[in-house]
Backbone atoms as SQL, in Angstrom:
CREATE TABLE atoms (id INTEGER PRIMARY KEY, chain TEXT, resi INTEGER, resn TEXT, atom TEXT, x REAL, y REAL, z REAL);
INSERT INTO atoms VALUES
  (1, 'A', 1, 'UNK', 'N', 0.949, -1.103, -0.226),
  (2, 'A', 1, 'UNK', 'CA', 0.079, -0.270, 0.055),
  (3, 'A', 1, 'UNK', 'C', 0.478, 1.184, 0.427),
  (4, 'A', 2, 'UNK', 'N', 0.912, 1.993, -1.141),
  (5, 'A', 2, 'UNK', 'CA', 1.449, 3.480, -1.709),
  (6, 'A', 2, 'UNK', 'C', 1.005, 4.345, -0.037),
  (7, 'A', 3, 'UNK', 'N', 1.952, 4.400, 0.568),
  (8, 'A', 3, 'UNK', 'CA', 1.402, 5.594, 1.537),
  (9, 'A', 3, 'UNK', 'C', 0.693, 7.275, 0.844),
  (10, 'A', 4, 'UNK', 'N', -0.569, 8.164, 0.857),
  (11, 'A', 4, 'UNK', 'CA', -0.035, 9.041, 0.116),
  (12, 'A', 4, 'UNK', 'C', -0.077, 10.491, 0.407),
  (13, 'A', 5, 'UNK', 'N', 0.737, 11.205, 0.456),
  (14, 'A', 5, 'UNK', 'CA', 1.148, 12.666, 0.824),
  (15, 'A', 5, 'UNK', 'C', -0.199, 12.751, 2.242),
  (16, 'A', 6, 'UNK', 'N', -1.740, 12.899, 1.509),
  (17, 'A', 6, 'UNK', 'CA', -2.756, 13.442, 1.656),
  (18, 'A', 6, 'UNK', 'C', -3.394, 12.313, 2.194),
  (19, 'A', 7, 'UNK', 'N', -2.921, 11.075, 2.701),
  (20, 'A', 7, 'UNK', 'CA', -3.639, 10.288, 4.012),
  (21, 'A', 7, 'UNK', 'C', -2.353, 10.737, 4.825),
  (22, 'A', 8, 'UNK', 'N', -0.753, 10.647, 4.973),
  (23, 'A', 8, 'UNK', 'CA', 0.507, 10.933, 5.754),
  (24, 'A', 8, 'UNK', 'C', -1.093, 12.592, 6.338),
  (25, 'A', 9, 'UNK', 'N', -0.703, 13.112, 6.078),
  (26, 'A', 9, 'UNK', 'CA', -1.477, 14.230, 6.808),
  (27, 'A', 9, 'UNK', 'C', -2.823, 14.398, 7.714),
  (28, 'A', 10, 'UNK', 'N', -3.716, 13.143, 6.917),
  (29, 'A', 10, 'UNK', 'CA', -4.638, 13.309, 7.572),
  (30, 'A', 10, 'UNK', 'C', -4.469, 12.279, 8.399),
  (31, 'A', 11, 'UNK', 'N', -3.560, 11.779, 8.936),
  (32, 'A', 11, 'UNK', 'CA', -3.155, 10.463, 10.065),
  (33, 'A', 11, 'UNK', 'C', -2.863, 11.379, 10.477),
  (34, 'A', 12, 'UNK', 'N', -1.601, 12.475, 10.425),
  (35, 'A', 12, 'UNK', 'CA', -0.745, 12.872, 11.749),
  (36, 'A', 12, 'UNK', 'C', -1.929, 13.954, 11.875),
  (37, 'A', 13, 'UNK', 'N', -3.024, 14.985, 11.446),
  (38, 'A', 13, 'UNK', 'CA', -4.123, 15.123, 11.963),
  (39, 'A', 13, 'UNK', 'C', -5.152, 14.795, 12.032),
  (40, 'A', 14, 'UNK', 'N', -5.217, 13.738, 12.335),
  (41, 'A', 14, 'UNK', 'CA', -6.182, 12.758, 13.586),
  (42, 'A', 14, 'UNK', 'C', -5.606, 12.451, 14.472),
  (43, 'A', 15, 'UNK', 'N', -4.158, 12.001, 15.226),
  (44, 'A', 15, 'UNK', 'CA', -3.109, 12.308, 16.196),
  (45, 'A', 15, 'UNK', 'C', -3.086, 13.454, 16.506),
  (46, 'A', 16, 'UNK', 'N', -2.783, 14.059, 16.405),
  (47, 'A', 16, 'UNK', 'CA', -2.902, 15.333, 16.727),
  (48, 'A', 16, 'UNK', 'C', -4.400, 15.830, 17.400),
  (49, 'A', 17, 'UNK', 'N', -5.696, 15.311, 16.712),
  (50, 'A', 17, 'UNK', 'CA', -6.684, 15.372, 17.288),
  (51, 'A', 17, 'UNK', 'C', -6.749, 15.298, 18.647),
  (52, 'A', 18, 'UNK', 'N', -6.367, 13.774, 18.490),
  (53, 'A', 18, 'UNK', 'CA', -6.794, 12.789, 19.432),
  (54, 'A', 18, 'UNK', 'C', -5.485, 12.851, 20.627),
  (55, 'A', 19, 'UNK', 'N', -4.323, 14.153, 20.913),
  (56, 'A', 19, 'UNK', 'CA', -3.901, 13.983, 21.816),
  (57, 'A', 19, 'UNK', 'C', -4.352, 15.191, 21.966),
  (58, 'A', 20, 'UNK', 'N', -4.875, 16.015, 21.903),
  (59, 'A', 20, 'UNK', 'CA', -5.479, 17.278, 22.150),
  (60, 'A', 20, 'UNK', 'C', -7.012, 17.143, 22.770),
  (61, 'A', 21, 'UNK', 'N', -7.634, 15.864, 22.545),
  (62, 'A', 21, 'UNK', 'CA', -9.068, 15.160, 23.076),
  (63, 'A', 21, 'UNK', 'C', -8.342, 14.522, 24.438),
  (64, 'A', 22, 'UNK', 'N', -7.404, 14.229, 24.392),
  (65, 'A', 22, 'UNK', 'CA', -6.633, 13.066, 25.837),
  (66, 'A', 22, 'UNK', 'C', -5.868, 14.446, 26.215),
  (67, 'A', 23, 'UNK', 'N', -5.601, 15.503, 25.927),
  (68, 'A', 23, 'UNK', 'CA', -4.659, 16.113, 26.925),
  (69, 'A', 23, 'UNK', 'C', -3.278, 14.888, 26.710),
  (70, 'A', 24, 'UNK', 'N', -2.085, 16.173, 27.271),
  (71, 'A', 24, 'UNK', 'CA', -0.865, 15.476, 27.138),
  (72, 'A', 24, 'UNK', 'C', -1.045, 14.433, 28.616),
  (73, 'A', 25, 'UNK', 'N', -0.179, 13.201, 28.612),
  (74, 'A', 25, 'UNK', 'CA', -0.552, 12.003, 29.081),
  (75, 'A', 25, 'UNK', 'C', 0.861, 13.216, 31.224),
  (76, 'A', 26, 'UNK', 'N', 0.246, 12.449, 31.376),
  (77, 'A', 26, 'UNK', 'CA', 0.850, 12.342, 32.776),
  (78, 'A', 26, 'UNK', 'C', 2.539, 12.145, 32.852),
  (79, 'A', 27, 'UNK', 'N', 3.837, 12.244, 33.373),
  (80, 'A', 27, 'UNK', 'CA', 4.957, 11.858, 33.008),
  (81, 'A', 27, 'UNK', 'C', 5.322, 10.528, 33.646),
  (82, 'A', 28, 'UNK', 'N', 5.740, 9.516, 33.041),
  (83, 'A', 28, 'UNK', 'CA', 6.346, 8.836, 34.147),
  (84, 'A', 28, 'UNK', 'C', 8.222, 8.410, 34.059),
  (85, 'A', 29, 'UNK', 'N', 8.161, 7.244, 35.289),
  (86, 'A', 29, 'UNK', 'CA', 9.304, 7.673, 35.990),
  (87, 'A', 29, 'UNK', 'C', 10.022, 6.813, 35.264),
  (88, 'A', 30, 'UNK', 'N', 9.627, 6.413, 33.979),
  (89, 'A', 30, 'UNK', 'CA', 10.519, 5.251, 32.734),
  (90, 'A', 30, 'UNK', 'C', 11.360, 5.977, 32.795),
  (91, 'A', 31, 'UNK', 'N', 12.866, 6.194, 32.988),
  (92, 'A', 31, 'UNK', 'CA', 13.456, 6.451, 31.782),
  (93, 'A', 31, 'UNK', 'C', 13.878, 6.507, 30.940),
  (94, 'A', 32, 'UNK', 'N', 14.032, 8.003, 29.566),
  (95, 'A', 32, 'UNK', 'CA', 14.173, 8.352, 28.491),
  (96, 'A', 32, 'UNK', 'C', 14.690, 7.178, 28.003),
  (97, 'A', 33, 'UNK', 'N', 15.396, 7.266, 27.940),
  (98, 'A', 33, 'UNK', 'CA', 16.449, 5.937, 27.321),
  (99, 'A', 33, 'UNK', 'C', 15.468, 4.750, 26.803),
  (100, 'A', 34, 'UNK', 'N', 14.287, 4.026, 27.692),
  (101, 'A', 34, 'UNK', 'CA', 13.522, 3.005, 26.990),
  (102, 'A', 34, 'UNK', 'C', 12.057, 3.719, 26.680),
  (103, 'A', 35, 'UNK', 'N', 12.072, 4.799, 26.809),
  (104, 'A', 35, 'UNK', 'CA', 10.939, 5.085, 25.861),
  (105, 'A', 35, 'UNK', 'C', 11.321, 6.043, 24.129),
  (106, 'A', 36, 'UNK', 'N', 12.975, 5.825, 24.506),
  (107, 'A', 36, 'UNK', 'CA', 12.189, 6.083, 22.847),
  (108, 'A', 36, 'UNK', 'C', 12.641, 4.491, 21.702),
  (109, 'A', 37, 'UNK', 'N', 12.130, 5.145, 20.292),
  (110, 'A', 37, 'UNK', 'CA', 11.757, 3.934, 19.928),
  (111, 'A', 37, 'UNK', 'C', 12.848, 3.881, 19.291),
  (112, 'A', 38, 'UNK', 'N', 13.151, 2.228, 18.928),
  (113, 'A', 38, 'UNK', 'CA', 13.657, 1.319, 18.426),
  (114, 'A', 38, 'UNK', 'C', 13.828, 1.541, 16.984),
  (115, 'A', 39, 'UNK', 'N', 15.173, 1.476, 16.682),
  (116, 'A', 39, 'UNK', 'CA', 16.188, 1.904, 15.801),
  (117, 'A', 39, 'UNK', 'C', 15.133, 0.649, 14.610),
  (118, 'A', 40, 'UNK', 'N', 15.064, 1.299, 13.873),
  (119, 'A', 40, 'UNK', 'CA', 13.838, 0.303, 12.530),
  (120, 'A', 40, 'UNK', 'C', 15.362, -0.625, 12.356),
  (121, 'A', 41, 'UNK', 'N', 16.587, -0.754, 11.406),
  (122, 'A', 41, 'UNK', 'CA', 17.582, -1.596, 12.021),
  (123, 'A', 41, 'UNK', 'C', 17.574, -2.447, 12.668),
  (124, 'A', 42, 'UNK', 'N', 16.917, -2.199, 14.397),
  (125, 'A', 42, 'UNK', 'CA', 18.124, -2.529, 15.053),
  (126, 'A', 42, 'UNK', 'C', 19.130, -2.136, 15.728),
  (127, 'A', 43, 'UNK', 'N', 20.132, -1.439, 15.408),
  (128, 'A', 43, 'UNK', 'CA', 21.033, -0.579, 15.680),
  (129, 'A', 43, 'UNK', 'C', 20.378, -0.132, 16.893),
  (130, 'A', 44, 'UNK', 'N', 22.041, 0.031, 17.486),
  (131, 'A', 44, 'UNK', 'CA', 21.622, 1.194, 19.091),
  (132, 'A', 44, 'UNK', 'C', 20.974, 2.612, 18.972),
  (133, 'A', 45, 'UNK', 'N', 20.115, 2.784, 19.657),
  (134, 'A', 45, 'UNK', 'CA', 19.237, 4.193, 19.829),
  (135, 'A', 45, 'UNK', 'C', 20.021, 4.666, 19.394),
  (136, 'A', 46, 'UNK', 'N', 19.597, 5.355, 18.513),
  (137, 'A', 46, 'UNK', 'CA', 20.543, 7.151, 19.151),
  (138, 'A', 46, 'UNK', 'C', 19.924, 7.759, 19.977),
  (139, 'A', 47, 'UNK', 'N', 20.952, 8.683, 21.131),
  (140, 'A', 47, 'UNK', 'CA', 20.382, 9.426, 21.910),
  (141, 'A', 47, 'UNK', 'C', 21.319, 10.467, 21.758),
  (142, 'A', 48, 'UNK', 'N', 22.072, 10.945, 21.636),
  (143, 'A', 48, 'UNK', 'CA', 22.152, 12.124, 21.466),
  (144, 'A', 48, 'UNK', 'C', 22.569, 12.705, 19.889),
  (145, 'A', 49, 'UNK', 'N', 23.100, 13.910, 20.170),
  (146, 'A', 49, 'UNK', 'CA', 22.827, 14.944, 18.880),
  (147, 'A', 49, 'UNK', 'C', 23.644, 14.610, 17.957),
  (148, 'A', 50, 'UNK', 'N', 25.399, 14.673, 18.658),
  (149, 'A', 50, 'UNK', 'CA', 26.161, 14.248, 17.299),
  (150, 'A', 50, 'UNK', 'C', 25.765, 12.652, 16.565),
  (151, 'A', 51, 'UNK', 'N', 25.248, 11.781, 17.677),
  (152, 'A', 51, 'UNK', 'CA', 25.150, 10.344, 16.841),
  (153, 'A', 51, 'UNK', 'C', 24.054, 10.628, 16.103),
  (154, 'A', 52, 'UNK', 'N', 22.384, 11.588, 16.346),
  (155, 'A', 52, 'UNK', 'CA', 21.668, 12.132, 15.655),
  (156, 'A', 52, 'UNK', 'C', 22.179, 12.088, 13.879),
  (157, 'A', 53, 'UNK', 'N', 23.183, 13.752, 14.268),
  (158, 'A', 53, 'UNK', 'CA', 23.782, 13.821, 13.223),
  (159, 'A', 53, 'UNK', 'C', 24.472, 12.801, 12.444),
  (160, 'A', 54, 'UNK', 'N', 25.186, 12.257, 13.113),
  (161, 'A', 54, 'UNK', 'CA', 26.092, 10.960, 12.485),
  (162, 'A', 54, 'UNK', 'C', 25.497, 10.502, 10.871),
  (163, 'A', 55, 'UNK', 'N', 23.572, 9.553, 12.123),
  (164, 'A', 55, 'UNK', 'CA', 22.805, 8.389, 11.647),
  (165, 'A', 55, 'UNK', 'C', 21.751, 9.815, 10.196),
  (166, 'A', 56, 'UNK', 'N', 21.720, 11.301, 10.840),
  (167, 'A', 56, 'UNK', 'CA', 21.069, 11.743, 9.499),
  (168, 'A', 56, 'UNK', 'C', 22.432, 11.746, 8.181),
  (169, 'A', 57, 'UNK', 'N', 23.665, 12.336, 8.743),
  (170, 'A', 57, 'UNK', 'CA', 24.356, 12.241, 7.409),
  (171, 'A', 57, 'UNK', 'C', 24.248, 10.625, 6.705),
  (172, 'A', 58, 'UNK', 'N', 24.120, 9.935, 7.549),
  (173, 'A', 58, 'UNK', 'CA', 24.406, 8.824, 6.649),
  (174, 'A', 58, 'UNK', 'C', 23.311, 8.340, 5.739),
  (175, 'A', 59, 'UNK', 'N', 22.116, 8.560, 6.311),
  (176, 'A', 59, 'UNK', 'CA', 20.837, 8.301, 5.948),
  (177, 'A', 59, 'UNK', 'C', 21.161, 8.864, 3.927),
  (178, 'A', 60, 'UNK', 'N', 21.094, 10.427, 4.717),
  (179, 'A', 60, 'UNK', 'CA', 21.154, 11.110, 3.214),
  (180, 'A', 60, 'UNK', 'C', 22.536, 10.819, 2.580),
  (181, 'A', 61, 'UNK', 'N', 23.859, 9.717, 2.199),
  (182, 'A', 61, 'UNK', 'CA', 24.372, 9.080, 1.942),
  (183, 'A', 61, 'UNK', 'C', 23.574, 7.801, 1.063),
  (184, 'A', 62, 'UNK', 'N', 22.647, 7.523, 1.663),
  (185, 'A', 62, 'UNK', 'CA', 22.093, 5.594, 1.521),
  (186, 'A', 62, 'UNK', 'C', 20.902, 6.111, 0.295),
  (187, 'A', 63, 'UNK', 'N', 20.217, 7.951, 0.308),
  (188, 'A', 63, 'UNK', 'CA', 18.947, 7.999, -0.532),
  (189, 'A', 63, 'UNK', 'C', 19.006, 7.711, -0.685),
  (190, 'A', 64, 'UNK', 'N', 20.809, 7.587, -1.917),
  (191, 'A', 64, 'UNK', 'CA', 20.143, 7.780, -3.567),
  (192, 'A', 64, 'UNK', 'C', 20.166, 6.161, -4.277),
  (193, 'A', 65, 'UNK', 'N', 20.081, 6.224, -2.749),
  (194, 'A', 65, 'UNK', 'CA', 19.960, 4.400, -3.390),
  (195, 'A', 65, 'UNK', 'C', 18.109, 3.698, -3.475),
  (196, 'A', 66, 'UNK', 'N', 17.595, 4.881, -2.257),
  (197, 'A', 66, 'UNK', 'CA', 16.199, 4.517, -2.475),
  (198, 'A', 66, 'UNK', 'C', 15.766, 4.268, -3.820),
  (199, 'A', 67, 'UNK', 'N', 14.863, 4.051, -4.227),
  (200, 'A', 67, 'UNK', 'CA', 13.582, 4.072, -6.080),
  (201, 'A', 67, 'UNK', 'C', 12.451, 4.359, -5.133),
  (202, 'A', 68, 'UNK', 'N', 12.362, 4.990, -6.426),
  (203, 'A', 68, 'UNK', 'CA', 10.247, 4.880, -6.388),
  (204, 'A', 68, 'UNK', 'C', 10.285, 5.816, -5.384),
  (205, 'A', 69, 'UNK', 'N', 10.827, 6.554, -5.410),
  (206, 'A', 69, 'UNK', 'CA', 10.563, 8.316, -4.255),
  (207, 'A', 69, 'UNK', 'C', 9.751, 9.586, -5.608),
  (208, 'A', 70, 'UNK', 'N', 8.988, 10.067, -5.108),
  (209, 'A', 70, 'UNK', 'CA', 7.881, 10.938, -6.256),
  (210, 'A', 70, 'UNK', 'C', 7.613, 12.532, -5.816),
  (211, 'A', 71, 'UNK', 'N', 7.714, 12.991, -6.306),
  (212, 'A', 71, 'UNK', 'CA', 7.892, 14.505, -5.681),
  (213, 'A', 71, 'UNK', 'C', 6.884, 14.734, -4.348),
  (214, 'A', 72, 'UNK', 'N', 5.987, 14.532, -4.315),
  (215, 'A', 72, 'UNK', 'CA', 4.915, 14.315, -3.174),
  (216, 'A', 72, 'UNK', 'C', 5.620, 13.583, -2.250),
  (217, 'A', 73, 'UNK', 'N', 6.344, 13.024, -1.597),
  (218, 'A', 73, 'UNK', 'CA', 6.937, 12.117, -0.893),
  (219, 'A', 73, 'UNK', 'C', 7.925, 12.575, -0.670),
  (220, 'A', 74, 'UNK', 'N', 9.036, 12.961, -1.694),
  (221, 'A', 74, 'UNK', 'CA', 10.827, 13.936, -1.252),
  (222, 'A', 74, 'UNK', 'C', 9.872, 15.062, -0.284),
  (223, 'A', 75, 'UNK', 'N', 9.076, 15.717, -1.488),
  (224, 'A', 75, 'UNK', 'CA', 8.189, 17.051, -0.102),
  (225, 'A', 75, 'UNK', 'C', 7.880, 17.034, 0.866),
  (226, 'A', 76, 'UNK', 'N', 7.373, 15.715, 0.717),
  (227, 'A', 76, 'UNK', 'CA', 6.599, 15.792, 2.115),
  (228, 'A', 76, 'UNK', 'C', 7.542, 14.811, 3.180),
  (229, 'A', 77, 'UNK', 'N', 8.946, 13.930, 2.922),
  (230, 'A', 77, 'UNK', 'CA', 9.599, 13.857, 4.230),
  (231, 'A', 77, 'UNK', 'C', 10.777, 14.904, 4.301),
  (232, 'A', 78, 'UNK', 'N', 10.990, 15.665, 3.591),
  (233, 'A', 78, 'UNK', 'CA', 11.932, 17.647, 3.332),
  (234, 'A', 78, 'UNK', 'C', 10.426, 18.067, 4.566),
  (235, 'A', 79, 'UNK', 'N', 9.189, 17.706, 4.164),
  (236, 'A', 79, 'UNK', 'CA', 9.166, 18.308, 5.220),
  (237, 'A', 79, 'UNK', 'C', 8.386, 18.592, 6.980),
  (238, 'A', 80, 'UNK', 'N', 8.626, 16.990, 6.913),
  (239, 'A', 80, 'UNK', 'CA', 7.913, 16.524, 8.347),
  (240, 'A', 80, 'UNK', 'C', 9.250, 16.196, 8.895),
  (241, 'A', 81, 'UNK', 'N', 10.007, 16.147, 8.479),
  (242, 'A', 81, 'UNK', 'CA', 12.038, 16.874, 9.037),
  (243, 'A', 81, 'UNK', 'C', 12.112, 18.112, 9.774),
  (244, 'A', 82, 'UNK', 'N', 11.336, 19.247, 8.571),
  (245, 'A', 82, 'UNK', 'CA', 11.197, 20.307, 9.075),
  (246, 'A', 82, 'UNK', 'C', 11.004, 20.491, 10.534),
  (247, 'A', 83, 'UNK', 'N', 9.089, 20.595, 10.665),
  (248, 'A', 83, 'UNK', 'CA', 8.974, 20.144, 11.890),
  (249, 'A', 83, 'UNK', 'C', 8.657, 19.210, 12.477),
  (250, 'A', 84, 'UNK', 'N', 9.462, 18.634, 12.342),
  (251, 'A', 84, 'UNK', 'CA', 10.249, 16.756, 13.376),
  (252, 'A', 84, 'UNK', 'C', 10.912, 18.413, 14.361),
  (253, 'A', 85, 'UNK', 'N', 11.918, 18.954, 14.284),
  (254, 'A', 85, 'UNK', 'CA', 13.070, 19.606, 13.924),
  (255, 'A', 85, 'UNK', 'C', 12.719, 20.874, 15.107),
  (256, 'A', 86, 'UNK', 'N', 11.577, 21.990, 14.052),
  (257, 'A', 86, 'UNK', 'CA', 10.996, 22.760, 14.796),
  (258, 'A', 86, 'UNK', 'C', 9.995, 22.327, 16.374),
  (259, 'A', 87, 'UNK', 'N', 10.091, 21.538, 16.060),
  (260, 'A', 87, 'UNK', 'CA', 8.755, 21.114, 17.354),
  (261, 'A', 87, 'UNK', 'C', 9.902, 20.660, 18.740),
  (262, 'A', 88, 'UNK', 'N', 10.236, 19.603, 18.136),
  (263, 'A', 88, 'UNK', 'CA', 11.555, 19.416, 19.141),
  (264, 'A', 88, 'UNK', 'C', 12.637, 20.393, 19.738),
  (265, 'A', 89, 'UNK', 'N', 12.555, 21.390, 19.069),
  (266, 'A', 89, 'UNK', 'CA', 13.557, 22.950, 19.468),
  (267, 'A', 89, 'UNK', 'C', 12.760, 23.888, 20.450),
  (268, 'A', 90, 'UNK', 'N', 11.220, 23.760, 20.244),
  (269, 'A', 90, 'UNK', 'CA', 9.897, 24.424, 21.074),
  (270, 'A', 90, 'UNK', 'C', 9.863, 23.990, 22.020),
  (271, 'A', 91, 'UNK', 'N', 10.672, 22.886, 22.401),
  (272, 'A', 91, 'UNK', 'CA', 10.121, 22.557, 23.785),
  (273, 'A', 91, 'UNK', 'C', 9.962, 21.067, 23.532),
  (274, 'A', 92, 'UNK', 'N', 9.425, 20.421, 24.682),
  (275, 'A', 92, 'UNK', 'CA', 9.167, 18.491, 25.073),
  (276, 'A', 92, 'UNK', 'C', 7.474, 18.920, 23.779),
  (277, 'A', 93, 'UNK', 'N', 8.521, 17.469, 22.777),
  (278, 'A', 93, 'UNK', 'CA', 7.129, 17.279, 22.212),
  (279, 'A', 93, 'UNK', 'C', 7.944, 15.757, 21.717),
  (280, 'A', 94, 'UNK', 'N', 8.236, 15.123, 22.824),
  (281, 'A', 94, 'UNK', 'CA', 8.334, 13.711, 23.065),
  (282, 'A', 94, 'UNK', 'C', 7.272, 12.216, 22.600),
  (283, 'A', 95, 'UNK', 'N', 5.965, 13.283, 23.276),
  (284, 'A', 95, 'UNK', 'CA', 4.889, 13.079, 22.732),
  (285, 'A', 95, 'UNK', 'C', 4.166, 12.367, 21.569),
  (286, 'A', 96, 'UNK', 'N', 4.332, 13.438, 20.888),
  (287, 'A', 96, 'UNK', 'CA', 3.494, 14.291, 19.549),
  (288, 'A', 96, 'UNK', 'C', 4.445, 12.833, 19.077),
  (289, 'A', 97, 'UNK', 'N', 5.441, 13.394, 18.864),
  (290, 'A', 97, 'UNK', 'CA', 7.035, 12.874, 17.736),
  (291, 'A', 97, 'UNK', 'C', 7.077, 11.066, 18.006),
  (292, 'A', 98, 'UNK', 'N', 6.092, 10.900, 19.310),
  (293, 'A', 98, 'UNK', 'CA', 6.719, 9.113, 19.320),
  (294, 'A', 98, 'UNK', 'C', 5.096, 8.828, 18.459),
  (295, 'A', 99, 'UNK', 'N', 3.453, 9.669, 18.548),
  (296, 'A', 99, 'UNK', 'CA', 2.817, 8.643, 18.304),
  (297, 'A', 99, 'UNK', 'C', 2.741, 9.103, 16.300),
  (298, 'A', 100, 'UNK', 'N', 3.515, 9.972, 16.260),
  (299, 'A', 100, 'UNK', 'CA', 3.879, 9.707, 14.385),
  (300, 'A', 100, 'UNK', 'C', 4.389, 8.702, 14.227),
  (301, 'A', 101, 'UNK', 'N', 5.729, 8.652, 14.764),
  (302, 'A', 101, 'UNK', 'CA', 6.560, 7.501, 14.916),
  (303, 'A', 101, 'UNK', 'C', 5.302, 6.514, 14.637),
  (304, 'A', 102, 'UNK', 'N', 4.933, 5.899, 15.839),
  (305, 'A', 102, 'UNK', 'CA', 4.217, 4.728, 15.600),
  (306, 'A', 102, 'UNK', 'C', 3.109, 4.412, 15.131),
  (307, 'A', 103, 'UNK', 'N', 2.283, 5.490, 14.316),
  (308, 'A', 103, 'UNK', 'CA', 1.614, 5.275, 12.726),
  (309, 'A', 103, 'UNK', 'C', 2.396, 5.377, 12.298),
  (310, 'A', 104, 'UNK', 'N', 3.379, 5.729, 11.959),
  (311, 'A', 104, 'UNK', 'CA', 4.386, 5.320, 10.803),
  (312, 'A', 104, 'UNK', 'C', 4.713, 3.702, 10.805),
  (313, 'A', 105, 'UNK', 'N', 5.252, 3.449, 12.263),
  (314, 'A', 105, 'UNK', 'CA', 5.247, 1.948, 12.130),
  (315, 'A', 105, 'UNK', 'C', 4.526, 1.222, 11.904),
  (316, 'A', 106, 'UNK', 'N', 3.418, 1.682, 12.114),
  (317, 'A', 106, 'UNK', 'CA', 2.042, 0.675, 11.421),
  (318, 'A', 106, 'UNK', 'C', 1.893, 0.053, 9.608),
  (319, 'A', 107, 'UNK', 'N', 1.864, 1.851, 9.380),
  (320, 'A', 107, 'UNK', 'CA', 2.025, 1.468, 8.137),
  (321, 'A', 107, 'UNK', 'C', 3.461, 0.430, 7.884),
  (322, 'A', 108, 'UNK', 'N', 3.823, 1.030, 7.399),
  (323, 'A', 108, 'UNK', 'CA', 5.705, 0.216, 7.411),
  (324, 'A', 108, 'UNK', 'C', 5.354, -1.247, 7.383),
  (325, 'A', 109, 'UNK', 'N', 4.610, -2.321, 8.507),
  (326, 'A', 109, 'UNK', 'CA', 4.446, -2.977, 8.799),
  (327, 'A', 109, 'UNK', 'C', 3.908, -4.236, 7.972);
């Protein structure tokens, strides 16, 4: 199943609406390391800015091997990265980012 830009936007909007309806969950006593999503490749979790930077650099190098990306997908991926970084720099957005991650993980299976 191909994930269209409109469908992705709709799914993200639904998740944001769900967040607004239920409110922010209470913080857990679970350490931040356990709360992070697992890397899709099974590698060690990225837990620092320097590791994230190195990982993004590697992804940018491997991007040329990704076949079949259309203009809409490229634009959406770029937009998602921008929005995620903007959210993260404006305060704690771990809950929102985790929900987006979960939605995308479900679609990837």
